[in-house]
C-alpha positions, 0 to 999 in steps of 0.5 A: 099268279100265272105268268103272262104269255108273250103274245098277250104281254106284247100285244100292240097297244097302239097302231104304230106297233102293228107289224106287217099290216100297213094298208089296214092300219092306214085306212083305219087310222084315217077313218078314226081321224076323219070321224068316219068309223063304220058300224061293221068291219070284216077282218080276214086273213091267216091265223096269227096275222093280227086280226084280233089284236087290231080289232081290240086296238080299234075298239080301244081307240074309238072309246079312248077319252083322250085320243091323240090323233088316231092313237089311244092314250092308254091312260084313260079309264076306257083304255085301262079297262080294255088293256086289262081285259075287264071292259064289259062293253067290249064283247068277244065271242068265239063263233067256233063254240058259240055258233048257234041261233040262240047265241046270236039271239042273245047277242042281238038282245045285248046290242039293244042296251046302251054301253055301261062305261064306254062310248061304244059297245063293240062286238068282236066275233072271232072265226065268224065263218063257223056260225051256222046258217041260221045264226049267220042270217040272224046276225045279218039283220043286226048288221043291216040296222044296228043302233048307233052305239054298236060296232061289229068287228068280224074276224075269219081265217076262211073268208070263202065260207062267209055268206056274201050278204054279211060280207056286203054289210061290212068294210072288208080288210084282208090281212096278209101273212107276215114276212120272215124279216117282219117276224125277226124284227119283232122277236128281236124287240121282245128279246131285248125287252126281256133282257135275254141273249139269243143268237140271231140264227136261233131267232131265224130258226124260230121264225122259219118254224112259225109258218108266217104266224107271229102268234106261233113265233111268240109262243115258240119264243116263250118256250125257248125262254122258259127252256133257256132259263134252265141252261147255264149258258150266256146265250141261247143258240141254234142247237138249243132250239133244235133240241127244244123243237125236236128237230132232226140234225141237219147233218143227218138229213144232208147225208140221207139226201146224199145217198138219194142223190147218188141213187144208193137205195140200200145205203139210204134205207139202212141210214134211215133205219139207223136214224130212227133206231136212235130215237128220232121221230119219223114224222119230224124226220119227214118234216125236216127232209121236206124243208131241206129239199125245199131249200135245195129247190130254192137254191137250184133256182136262186143260188144266193145263200142268204135266201130266207128259205135256208135260215138257221143254217151255218155257213158250212151247212149252206155251202153243203146244200148249195153243192147238193142243189147242183147235183139235182135237175130242177124237175128231179128235185120237184118230183122227189119233193112231191114224193116225200110230201105224199109220204108225210101225209100217208105216215099219219095213217100207216100201221108202219109209220116209216114205210111211206118214207122207205117207199119214197126213198126207193122211188126217189132212187129209181128202184120202184 
């Protein structure tokens, strides 16, 4: 049997386990307690913010046979069916691959029938903004006059692409991107539960590379734990994470930034080629350089070295970055940062991948 991935293994089983979406949880639990559950909900927000998890949690709670206030018992047959993913009355549809009019017609046919084992038949439509125009209009009629046993939960990462008439038929909840500290806190809980030793700075590096998506953070942690199981080490560290993620060593990036700061264009280009000749990926180098320059920009505005923008660095590395920040004017580092952001984008289409990087270095040094 395949091992259960972390984001499924640690999916919230109660509303109290949901992180970072207090406004959503409070409103939904109040509605459940007061028996004011709506027939249609719309969850919008960035990927990995918990939309689908909360949708399943809501479906489980309203169907729970022994609900405790606004929390599911997780022991009754309804809860067990949903937790194990075998509840036939919980219908999940991926609108990215089931976006046509025929798919929605099939859904409308299914809505007519009463639930088989649960109290409510719940339809979760993920990425609902990808429904075709005809399919969205067909769904609209069902949302206007659904049977009493049916509840719809729509989830989207692009609310602006939703037709206004569907939005107006639903209770809308906007999920926010998780903060760095919220991701760290949950990762620490998972690591403790998995009985794995990993440095706090290593968890910070995972969180900083998740882009605010907790699901991405869990997937990265899953990779790290698998990788760490092959190491003969007592504790997984930052260097192990860097090797796994293919991150370019921070010392190399810092040295390259020194050459740019000193306007040493020839040395900067030679050093760049030296790094790439050692097998470093040019795209990862660009990504690391942008992240490093971003840290310098932040430190130039807010010198506090504990800023979450510069996580995963040692004390010496943070001090080095702080000194470099003093050597750049804010407007100068902004210009350089924009140059390398443009270079990273151009690298995807360049026949010589490193050429955009070289041009950005020359322009940053004032050569072109």
